[in-house]
DRENVO-517324 format. One line per 5 residues: their letters; for each residue x, y, z of N, C-alpha, C. Coordinates in steps of 0.001 Angstrom, whole numbers, padded with zeros to 6 digits. Layout:
# residues N
a = X:Y:Z:X:Y:Z:X:Y:Z  ...
END
This chain:
# residues 317
mtyep = 000843:-001195:000000:000000:000000:000000:000878:001245:000000  000548:002207:-000842:001320:003441:-000932:001100:004284:000310  002173:004782:000857:002089:005628:002049:001757:007054:001640  000772:007640:002284:000379:009018:002010:000761:009895:003200  001804:010675:003093:002215:011510:004217:001187:012593:004522
efdsq = 001095:012937:005774:000175:013991:006204:000973:015265:006440  001195:016020:005368:001973:017248:005477:001143:018373:006088  001819:019231:006811:001218:020475:007282:000569:021179:006084  -000597:021778:006288:-001361:022330:005162:-000604:023437:004433  000113:024286:005163:000875:025348:004507:002025:024777:003690
laall = 002662:023734:004192:003757:023114:003458:003232:022333:002251  002148:021602:002434:001592:020807:001344:001219:021681:000156  000751:022899:000427:000344:023802:-000645:001518:024220:-001524  002750:024107:-000998:003936:024522:-001752:004496:023420:-002645  004201:022181:-002338:004868:021069:-003012:004681:021055:-004536
paleg = 003492:021335:-005067:003370:021310:-006533:004324:022281:-007225  004523:023458:-006661:005413:024453:-007277:006880:024064:-007157  007200:023146:-006243:008582:022725:-006047:008993:021601:-006980  008044:021049:-007714:008339:019921:-008594:009475:020269:-009555  010506:019434:-009579:011660:019658:-010441:012743:020517:-009817
yvprg = 012440:021142:-008683:013408:022021:-008024:013914:021459:-006705  013369:020336:-006280:013839:019680:-005061:014349:018294:-005419  015338:017791:-004701:015994:016530:-005082:015243:015286:-004626  013996:015168:-005003:013246:013937:-004769:013543:012974:-005915  013827:011716:-005583:014163:010742:-006617:015490:011028:-007291
ltved = 016413:011628:-006558:017714:012025:-007103:018548:010813:-007504  019112:010875:-008713:020059:009867:-009165:021384:010555:-009480  022411:009758:-009705:023721:010318:-010042:023636:011184:-011293  022784:010797:-012229:022631:011568:-013470:022063:012955:-013215  021337:013142:-012124:020750:014444:-011791:021719:015353:-011044
lgrfr = 022848:014814:-010620:023684:015515:-009652:024228:016830:-010192  024658:016866:-011446:025206:018100:-011998:024211:019240:-011948  022968:018963:-012322:021938:020010:-012312:021674:020512:-010898  021565:019590:-009960:021281:020020:-008594:022484:020679:-007931  023685:020327:-008352:024847:021049:-007838:024818:022509:-008280
lmstv = 024449:022745:-009521:024336:024132:-009988:023272:024880:-009200  022146:024237:-008964:021044:024881:-008246:021373:025151:-006783  022258:024337:-006203:022524:024450:-004767:023794:025232:-004453  024407:025835:-005465:025594:026655:-005246:025172:028101:-005060  025584:028689:-003955:025170:030045:-003581:026384:030956:-003554
apedl = 026268:032128:-004140:027349:033115:-004116:027320:033865:-002786  028490:034276:-002284:028503:034962:-000985:027673:036243:-000983  027675:036975:-002108:026890:038212:-002137:025395:037943:-002076  024965:036796:-002609:023547:036444:-002519:023175:036046:-001101  024095:035422:-000384:023837:035076:001006:023779:036313:001877
igdap = 024740:037191:001722:024917:038300:002661:024041:039498:002312  023875:039776:001018:023088:040939:000624:023640:042201:001237  022759:042987:001861:023204:044240:002479:023375:044111:003995  023424:042877:004499:023630:042681:005937:024990:043244:006345  025081:043914:007478:026334:044541:007906:027310:043540:008516
vdcsd = 027776:042619:007691:028771:041645:008131:029936:041651:007151  031085:041242:007645:032257:041030:006799:032438:039536:006573  032937:039203:005392:033176:037806:005047:034582:037690:004484  035432:036952:005171:036809:036774:004719:037059:035306:004413  037784:035045:003335:038066:033685:002880:039480:033280:003251
hvipg = 039651:032009:003590:040956:031486:003989:041129:030097:003381  042325:029813:002906:042678:028473:002444:043403:027769:003584  042915:026578:003942:043487:025859:005076:043770:024413:004671  044581:023705:005441:044819:022284:005125:043559:021457:005331  043295:020573:004383:042234:019603:004532:042799:018235:004858
hqgge = 041975:017226:004662:042381:015856:004992:043502:015384:004072  044486:014755:004659:045593:014117:003939:046283:015054:002952  046532:016289:003406:047310:017224:002610:046542:017997:001568  045246:017763:001430:044453:018568:000509:044264:019982:001030  043766:020849:000192:043460:022218:000594:041961:022462:000459
ievsv = 041398:023157:001429:039990:023523:001402:039874:024996:001771  038719:025568:001476:038459:026961:001835:037458:027031:002972  037641:028039:003800:036644:028403:004792:036385:029896:004675  035198:030306:005088:034869:031719:005152:034474:032076:006571  034952:033230:007027:034647:033715:008369:033660:034865:008229
irrrg = 032503:034717:008830:031448:035732:008787:031344:036351:010169  031473:037681:010199:031510:038393:011479:030830:039750:011320  030200:040217:012388:029539:041519:012327:030535:042614:011992  030170:043450:011045:031055:044540:010646:031258:045486:011827  032497:045809:012083:032819:046738:013165:032906:046098:014530
anrpg = 032773:044778:014606:032888:044107:015908:034261:044386:016504  034287:044812:017753:035555:045215:018361:035912:044396:019593  035239:043279:019753:035606:042387:020858:035408:040947:020392  036130:040015:020990:035989:038619:020578:034569:038114:020813  034119:037224:019918:032786:036654:020038:032840:035139:020022
pgilc = 031733:034490:020355:031704:033021:020376:031839:032454:018963  032504:031339:018846:032712:030699:017549:031622:029695:017233  031217:029646:015963:030263:028648:015491:030791:028093:014170  031073:026799:014132:031470:026139:012895:030207:025679:012181  030020:026141:010940:028793:025897:010193:029090:024978:009006
ihggg = 028330:023895:008898:028568:022889:007865:027313:022776:007002  027458:023079:005720:026295:023145:004835:025717:021771:004537  024438:021765:004162:023747:020545:003782:023940:020228:002304  023104:019307:001830:023207:018866:000447:023562:017400:000318  023298:016632:001375:023529:015196:001306:024982:014792:001170
mimgn = 025891:015726:001456:027341:015513:001321:027760:015323:-000140  026842:015629:-001081:027135:015448:-002493:026894:016725:-003311  026342:017760:-002703:026100:019006:-003423:026055:020159:-002423  025911:021379:-002966:025944:022572:-002126:027356:023104:-001985  027461:024332:-001498:028765:024916:-001179:028669:025607:000166
rfagm = 029762:026216:000595:029825:026687:001977:028890:027855:002279  028271:028438:001256:027322:029518:001485:025869:029051:001391  025655:027820:000979:024297:027302:000799:023624:027077:002152  022459:027660:002342:021721:027485:003585:022369:028112:004792  023230:029110:004570:024006:029666:005682:023485:031022:006171
rpavd = 022219:031315:005904:021659:032547:006477:021757:032565:008005  021629:031413:008698:021818:031453:010153:023173:032021:010559  024223:031770:009788:025545:032302:010144:025525:033827:010139  024855:034410:009159:024736:035877:009105:023914:036371:010284  022791:035721:010541:021924:036149:011636:022627:036051:012982
walqh = 023360:034958:013209:024016:034773:014505:025192:035734:014674  025849:036080:013583:026905:037092:013664:026328:038418:014146  025127:038740:013684:024495:040006:014066:023870:039923:015454  023241:038818:015786:022519:038709:017048:023429:038460:018241  024497:037689:018026:025325:037239:019143:026780:037683:019029
davcv = 027088:038509:018029:028490:038837:017744:029303:037567:017524  028648:036547:016991:029333:035270:016771:030310:035375:015613  031366:034586:015706:032329:034421:014621:031993:033082:013964  031361:033156:012796:030862:031953:012135:031815:031536:011024  032272:030317:011088:033189:029767:010087:032431:028710:009300
tveyr = 032329:028901:007993:031642:027931:007157:032646:027291:006216  032550:025968:006066:033643:025185:005484:033243:024565:004144  034153:024655:003181:033980:024062:001846:034593:022655:001862  033918:021750:002561:034414:020375:002574:034244:019767:001181  035053:018781:000892:035011:018158:-000428:033865:017138:-000503
lapeh = 033236:017098:-001665:031995:016368:-001840:032227:014975:-002422  031357:014051:-002037:031278:012738:-002680:030448:012890:-003968  030622:011998:-004935:031440:010782:-004922:032902:010999:-005275  033253:012217:-005746:034647:012461:-006097:035564:012294:-004889  035023:012602:-003725:035803:012535:-002486:034981:011751:-001452
papig = 035051:010430:-001499:034220:009608:-000609:034668:009699:000846  033815:009185:001725:034135:009156:003157:035440:008384:003378  036256:008880:004310:035945:009879:005327:036376:011306:004977  036613:011616:003705:037212:012907:003370:036342:014076:003849  035033:014010:003630:034172:015124:004025:034230:015419:005510
vedcy = 034049:014391:006330:034044:014622:007779:035435:015008:008271  036470:014465:007669:037827:014827:008080:038143:016282:007696  037666:016731:006525:037835:018141:006165:037175:019042:007199  035986:018669:007627:035271:019483:008616:035988:019468:009960  036565:018329:010318:037346:018270:011555:038567:019181:011459
ealcw = 039214:019202:010292:040351:020101:010106:039915:021558:010243  038720:021879:009776:038217:023249:009927:038010:023598:011397  037512:022632:012185:037366:022863:013626:038723:023113:014264  039711:022300:013918:041054:022485:014480:041621:023846:014078  041414:024218:012815:041936:025511:012349:041286:026665:013101
mssaa = 039970:026675:013219:039327:027816:013861:039703:027898:015340  039923:026757:015961:040338:026783:017364:041748:027340:017515  042641:026976:016585:044015:027481:016665:044127:028924:016210  043201:029358:015344:043253:030718:014796:042299:031667:015514  041826:031274:016690:040784:032043:017376:041123:033524:017495
gkigm = 042318:033819:017970:042692:035221:018149:042726:035994:016850  043164:035363:015773:043281:036043:014484:041922:036334:013853  040942:035493:014124:039642:035690:013485:038622:036341:014414  039048:036737:015610:038158:037458:016522:037293:036582:017389  037667:035304:017512:036884:034374:018316:037369:034404:019761
dtspp = 036435:034274:020691:036832:034260:022094:037385:032891:022472  037743:032741:023725:038440:031529:024160:037498:030404:024557  036201:030625:024518:035261:029552:024847:035197:028548:023704  034897:027282:023989:034794:026295:022910:033712:026697:021905  033907:026408:020641:032896:026758:019645:031710:025800:019662
vifgg = 030635:026261:019042:029464:025432:018758:029635:024893:017347  029113:023701:017092:029109:023164:015731:027667:023045:015263  027422:023486:014026:026066:023538:013472:026052:022925:012085  025029:022133:011800:024846:021615:010456:023426:021144:010264  022963:021212:009015:021648:020710:008666:021749:019657:007587
sgggg = 020892:018640:007660:020833:017579:006663:022188:016859:006593  022814:016785:005402:024132:016176:005331:025131:016881:006227  024999:018204:006352:025865:018958:007256:025636:018607:008708  024398:018228:009044:024122:017770:010401:024808:016454:010703  024814:015556:009716:025543:014298:009893:027032:014522:010045
laagv = 027572:015436:009237:028998:015749:009351:029314:016405:010691  028437:017295:011158:028657:017934:012459:028691:016895:013572  027749:015943:013538:027744:014889:014551:029007:014036:014455  029471:013775:013228:030707:013013:013062:031917:013750:013594  031972:015060:013364:033085:015863:013879:033080:015848:015407
allar = 031899:015939:016009:031831:015900:017474:032382:014586:018005  032098:013482:017324:032640:012188:017743:034161:012153:017579  034662:012681:016459:036112:012707:016253:036803:013568:017307  036234:014724:017599:036841:015619:018588:036890:014952:019959  035840:014225:020299:035827:013497:021581:036866:012388:021594
drdgp = 036883:011583:020550:037721:010387:020543:039198:010704:020357  039502:011846:019732:040897:012220:019497:041401:013223:020529  040570:013506:021519:040918:014542:022491:041251:015843:021758  040421:016159:020784:040619:017356:019962:039979:018581:020590  039737:019605:019796:039133:020830:020342:037796:020532:021021
rlrgq = 037586:021129:022160:036322:020962:022864:035221:021713:022130  034007:021224:022276:032837:021860:021695:031899:022317:022801  031312:023475:022577:030347:024013:023540:028975:023364:023360  028658:022986:022126:027377:022352:021829:027352:021920:020380  026392:021056:020059:026177:020688:018663:024706:020898:018330
llqcp = 024467:021579:017224:023125:021931:016782:022881:021219:015452  022017:020221:015484:021824:019328:014340:020392:019469:013833  020233:020029:012637:018903:020150:012047:018702:019039:011025  017620:018292:011182:017263:017148:010318:018507:016400:009852  019327:015917:010799:020633:015365:010429:020545:014038:009690
mlddr = 021472:013860:008770:021612:012645:007951:022641:011752:008640  022172:010700:009314:023016:009970:010244:023225:008503:009923  022325:007900:009133:022284:006438:009035:022271:005990:007575  023245:005200:007197:023373:004702:005826:022602:003424:005562  021972:002845:006583:021496:001460:006465:020122:001296:005821
dvtas = 019336:002372:005682:018089:002328:004906:017103:001306:005459  016911:001307:006773:016035:000286:007367:014933:000871:008259  014937:002155:008542:013951:002691:009472:012585:002821:008798  011557:002893:009626:010201:003073:009095:010083:004380:008320  010739:005420:008809:010579:006717:008143:011236:006747:006773
tlrqd = 012346:006050:006585:012946:006034:005244:012157:005119:004308  011644:004013:004813:010878:003104:003953:009583:003763:003476  009025:004631:004304:007765:005288:003937:007960:006473:002997  009093:007146:003125:009310:008353:002327:009954:007981:000991  009227:007256:000196:009725:006770:-001085:008902:007419:-002193
gvgvw = 009514:008408:-002872:008803:009099:-003941:007928:010233:-003474  008057:010641:-002229:007241:011737:-001696:008141:012754:-001016  007607:013938:-000808:008319:014968:-000055:009393:015656:-000866  010490:015973:-000205:011558:016785:-000790:012817:015963:-001018  013223:015221:-000019:014402:014330:-000095:013910:012965:000329
drvsn = 013811:012050:-000627:013166:010782:-000326:014172:009647:-000218  013654:008436:-000109:014506:007269:000073:015467:007078:-001101  015004:007303:-002327:015860:007153:-003500:017037:008122:-003424  016749:009382:-003111:017807:010389:-002994:018793:010014:-001906  018266:009517:-000806:019121:009169:000320:020053:008012:-000032
rtawd = 019531:007019:-000718:020368:005888:-001139:021427:006349:-002147  021036:007239:-003058:021996:007768:-004023:023146:008463:-003304  022804:009275:-002299:023837:010013:-001575:024754:009075:-000804  024178:008125:-000085:025019:007217:000708:025867:006319:-000188  025346:005938:-001351:026167:005182:-002298:027365:006004:-002740
ailge = 027141:007309:-002966:028242:008186:-003361:029258:008341:-002239  028779:008418:-001020:029651:008656:000132:030451:007414:000494  029780:006269:000504:030391:005048:001039:030672:003983:-000012  030086:004088:-001184:030281:003059:-002190:029767:001713:-001706  030551:000675:-001933:030129:-000675:-001570:030056:-000893:-000063
rrggn = 030575:000045:000702:030513:-000100:002159:029120:000187:002710  028263:000898:001941:026958:001295:002465:026175:000086:002962  025694:000205:004196:024887:-000844:004786:025660:-002024:005329  026975:-002029:005118:027790:-003148:005581:028400:-002901:006938  029375:-003718:007272:029985:-003651:008602:031189:-002731:008671
dvdaa = 031689:-002289:007516:032922:-001501:007486:032614:-000009:007364  031803:000497:008286:031425:001911:008280:031694:002482:009659  032596:003429:009727:032959:004065:010993:031858:005026:011433  031722:005196:012742:030679:006069:013271:030856:007517:012850  032081:007962:012618:032271:009337:012170:031693:009557:010776
mapar = 031620:008501:009966:031049:008600:008628:029519:008548:008669  028971:007746:009546:027524:007579:009710:027248:007499:011200  027019:008634:011861:026988:008656:013327:025948:007763:013986  024924:007337:013235:023975:006381:013812:024644:005058:014151  025817:004819:013593:026560:003581:013886:027241:003627:015250
atdls = 027312:004775:015872:028038:004903:017143:027382:004047:018222  028192:003335:018956:027696:002530:020074:027896:003229:021412  028608:004349:021407:028879:005096:022630:028696:006585:022329  027633:007160:022870:027384:008593:022683:027542:009357:023997  028401:008849:024840:028697:009552:026085:029684:010682:025826
nlppt = 029738:011610:026767:030725:012687:026762:030665:013559:025510  029464:013759:025006:029257:014706:023916:028774:016035:024492  028951:017124:023754:028494:018411:024257:026976:018484:024242  026378:019459:024934:024927:019642:024856:024466:019689:023402  023367:018995:023131:022946:018756:021754:021516:019212:021537
fidvg = 021282:019826:020388:019935:020170:019932:019693:019422:018627  018584:018715:018531:018210:018007:017308:016778:018362:016964  016541:018727:015710:015160:018788:015260:015028:018123:013913  013787:017730:013602:013539:016932:012401:012048:017007:012087  011708:016844:010814:010301:016774:010439:009737:015390:010693
aeevf = 008462:015322:011030:007819:014028:011242:007587:013287:009933  007575:014032:008811:007337:013414:007504:008593:013522:006644  009681:012928:007129:010902:012899:006338:011720:011659:006652  012620:011342:005733:013475:010167:005842:014206:010129:007176  014704:011271:007641:015637:011299:008762:014968:011268:010133
rdeav = 013637:011176:010173:012947:011262:011466:013426:010210:012455  013373:008949:012077:013642:007882:013045:015099:007843:013477  016024:008128:012562:017434:008112:012954:017768:009283:013869  017095:010426:013657:017315:011574:014545:016788:011279:015946  015597:010685:016017:015019:010334:017317:015895:009298:018022
afaqa = 016352:008297:017294:017197:007263:017898:018511:007844:018401  019058:008807:017671:020309:009428:018095:020109:010193:019399  019009:010927:019501:018709:011636:020746:018534:010651:021899  017818:009574:021653:017605:008578:022709:018922:007962:023163  019834:007732:022221:021126:007150:022588:021962:008133:023405
iwaag = 021849:009421:023112:022545:010419:023935:021990:010410:025352  020661:010383:025476:020057:010327:026811:020469:009052:027549  020465:007923:026838:020825:006656:027472:022253:006674:027997  023112:007474:027336:024511:007589:027771:024694:008669:028829  023584:009265:029280:023661:010279:030327:023896:011678:029814
gncel = 023703:011904:028518:023993:013207:027927:022814:014154:027931  023083:015366:027496:022126:016470:027457:021699:016674:026010  020429:016419:025707:019935:016570:024340:018515:017105:024368  018252:018083:023525:016905:018597:023322:016453:018171:021930  015297:017514:021839:014787:016967:020589:013426:017560:020260
hvwgg = 013251:017942:018988:011951:018422:018503:011609:017705:017200  010431:017109:017150:009922:016483:015934:008710:017284:015495  008820:017895:014327:007802:018834:013864:006770:018108:013007  005560:017974:013571:004501:017223:012907:004134:017819:011551  004039:016952:010532:003633:017390:009204:004710:018054:008387
afhgf = 005930:018066:008875:007009:018799:008195:007824:017868:007311  008100:018333:006082:009013:017609:005197:010438:018123:005398  011369:017470:004739:012783:017780:004924:013088:019224:004494  013837:019931:005333:014282:021277:005005:013184:022312:004980  012076:022049:005657:010922:022954:005600:011252:024356:006090
ydiap = 012170:024467:007015:012502:025776:007583:013254:026645:006584  013976:026030:005633:014622:026791:004561:013685:027034:003385  012886:026034:003052:012013:026122:001886:010832:027054:002135  010284:027006:003335:009089:027797:003660:009270:028520:004985  010262:029433:005070:010565:030048:006370:009442:030916:006936
qsdia = 008498:031343:006092:007402:032163:006583:006201:031355:007053  006244:030039:006871:005139:029209:007357:005115:029214:008880  003972:028941:009432:003840:028962:010889:004755:027939:011550  004819:026742:010954:005622:025690:011572:007108:026012:011472  007550:026620:010372:008960:026989:010249:009318:028097:011229
racld = 008432:029061:011403:008695:030129:012381:008876:029545:013776  008001:028608:014133:008119:027976:015453:009424:027210:015566  009792:026501:014509:011038:025728:014500:012247:026635:014679  012309:027701:013895:013479:028580:013939:013560:029330:015265  012407:029731:015802:012406:030404:017107:012927:029454:018189
trdaw = 012519:028196:018120:012948:027205:019114:014445:026944:019002  014916:026780:017778:016352:026563:017540:017180:027724:018066  016770:028934:017698:017563:030095:018067:017507:030373:019567  016386:030028:020202:016301:030198:021657:017258:029249:022360  017372:028010:021855:018320:027062:022448:019741:027588:022310
larll = 020086:028086:021133:021444:028603:020929:021714:029788:021842  020754:030674:021973:020950:031834:022847:021185:031411:024288  020424:030419:024756:020646:029915:026111:022026:029313:026251  022435:028555:025246:023763:027924:025296:024863:028978:025365  024743:030016:024549:025803:031029:024506:025826:031879:025781
rs = 024711:031910:026504:024699:032653:027777:025246:031820:028920  025342:030510:028731:025732:029626:029840:027231:029658:030065
END
C-alpha cells in the first residue's frame, strides 16, 4: 500500500510548485543540475547585511586544501563566540554559502564568529574525506581564534541535513581524538544512518523533498560498496556509534514526515541513554528542510524560534 504523508497544510500547498526544483528521486545523473542549483554566491547570502566575510585556504584531509569563510559583524571590536557551520546537500552538493543565512543572523545577534567550510563532496571525495575536512576546519578555527576574533570559549558546531551528519561526526572525532572541545552541537534534520532500514525512510519513497531514492543515491556516493555493511565508521555515519557519552549539549530537530525522522530520534535517545544532554523536537507534518524552503510558514517560524532560543541559552551559559 502506498504511504500518504500527512503534510502540514501550509507546506503541502507549496509542493506542486517545487516539482523539479527539489531533489526527490535524485540519481547520479541528476547531480550536476542540482549542484548548480545548490551553489550560492557569498553576495547572494549576505546581501546588504552589515557583516564582513573573509576567505581562507586551510589544510584539509591528507594534505588537501579547502576553503573556509569567516562571517563576522562589521565593526565588531571584541571577541565573540565561535560557530562552525557545515552546509547541507547530502554531502554530495551545495557549497559553503548554501543554507548559511543562520551564520549571518548569529553574527548580528550574538556577535558570533561563524566559520563555514567548503568540505570536499562525494562521490569524487568519498568518506571519510568530508568529515575529516570538517574536523580540520574545527582544528583551524580553534588554533586561529585570536586572528579571526573568536573568544576563548569552545565553539558550537552547526549543520543541517548532510551537514548535520557531518557535524555529529566531527563531534565524535573531537571526543575520541581529544581534539578541540565543543560548547554544543546543533543538528537540524541530520543525515546519520546509511542502512536504509527505518520506518521513516521506507515510507518516504517518492514523496516529499528528499526521499529514500535520494538518500540511497547520496550514501552510495559517500560510502560506495561499504553502504549498509559492517565496514562503516561512526564518524562517517553517526547512527553507527555505540557510545554517545561525553558529547556536548545537543539540539536536534527533524520533520515528522521525512526520511531522517527515526534516525534523529534514535540518536537523541542514545545520547540520553549515555547520560547526555539533548533537546529533541519532531515537527509534525514537516518535510525535509521545511525551515529553509518555507521560512514564513507557521511551523517553520516555530522551529526557527525554538532553535535560536536554544542557541541563545547555550551562549549565555
